[in-house]
N, C-alpha and C positions, 0 to 999 in steps of 0.2 A: 936498299936501293937508294942511290943518291938522287936529289931533285934534278929535274930537267934543266931548270934555270936557277940562277941565284936571284935574290930579291931585286937587285939592281937591274939584272937582265929582264926580269918579269915586268918591271916598271917601264923599261924601254920598249917592250912589246905592246903596251897599251896604246892603241891608235887614237882613241877618243875618250873623254871622261865617261865614267859609268853613269847610267841613267836608271837602271833597273835595281830595285831593292830586293835583296835576297829574302825569299820566303822560307817558312819553316819546312816545307816539303820539297824545296828546290835542291838539286844537286849542284854543287859549286863547281861548274865548269865554264864560268864566264866571269868577267870583271863586274863585281856587284857592289852596290852601296850597302852599308850596314843599316839595319832598322834602328832608328834613333832611340826608341824606348828600350830596346834590348841592349844596345850599346851603353846607354846611360845606366841601366841596372847593373850591367857587368862592371862598368867603371866604378860605380859607387860601392859595389861589393868588394872589389879589389882594394879600393881605398881603405875601407873599414878593416879588412884583413891585414893590410900592411901596417895600419895604425896600431891595431891590437898587438901585432908581433913586435913593433917598436916599443910599445909600453911594456910588454912582457920582458923583452930583453933589457930594458932600462931598470925596471922595478922588481922583476922576478915575481910578478903577480899574475895569477891565473884569472883572467877576466871572465871566463865562463862560470867561475864559482860565485861571482858577485851576486847574481840574482838569487841564488839559493841561500847565500848568507843573509841577504837582505830579507828574504821571506821568513827565514828562521827568526831573525831579530824582531821583525814586525809581529810575527805570531807570538813570540815571547812577550813583547810589549802589550799586546792585546790580552794575553792571559793574566799578566800582572795587574792590568787596569780593571779587569772584571772580578778579581778576588776581593 
């Protein structure tokens, strides 16, 4: 089903600036403000994902394996030092 309005048309139908913040239990059938902490969390998460993808594309390095490799190297270092 196609949308009722395009984004530009929807913006033209907003009579006044929104004043109500969308709650977690609300149904989005009104023009709402985004919760600043939720928006910030989402923006920071997306920034991290985009950065990781850019690094992966540039260097071909799996960033997710770094903590595991570091833990293994650290564990190996501790083992060598205690012998």
